[in-house]
N, C-alpha and C positions, 0 to 999 in steps of 0.2 A: 304512485309511490308516495306514501304519507310520511312526513317527517316525524310527526308525533302520532302514536296510535290512538284510535278512538277511545279505547279503555282508559288510557292514561289521561286523556283530555277530560273524560267524564269524572275520573277520580279527582283530578285537580279542581274541577268546578265544584264537586261535592264538598271537598275539604275546605275550599275557600268560602263558599257561601254559608257553611255551618260554623265558621270561625267567628266567635263573638267580637274579637278585636277588629277583624276586617269589616264586619258588618257595621260596627260603631263608626269606623272611619268612613265607610261608604255613605252611610246615612248622614253623617256630619257634612261631607262634601256636597251631597245633593241638597242639603239644607242651607249651607253657608254660601256656596258660590253664587246662587241667584241673589241672595241678600246683599252680597258685596256689590253686584252690578246695580241693584235697585238703590242701594245707599248712595252710590256714586252719582246716579242720575238725579236722585232727589237732592243731593247736596248742590249739584250744578244749578238745578232749578231754584233752590232756595237762595243761592248767591245772586242769580240773575234778578230774582224778584226783590231781593234786599236792595240791590243797586237801583232798580227801577223806582222803588218807594222812596229811596234817598233823593233821587233826582226830582221826583214830584214834590217832596217837602222843600227842597232848595228852590224850586220854581215858585212855590207859594211864598217863600220868604223874600225872594227877589223877582217880582213879576216884571215882565218886559214893559218898559214904559213906552207909550206912543210917541213918535218923533214928529 
């Protein structure tokens, strides 16, 4: 027993995929979502690297003196 008939399903798929607004949104989502994840990862990496470089510069300014 099917809840939605096969013909109705095929018609909905045909109408949806041929709809320019839907396709624009679908393409935008496929394009933007990975970019958001990549940007988040790159930002974290940049911040960690920035702090590391800052620590190195501070160590150069104030070297450990032998006791």
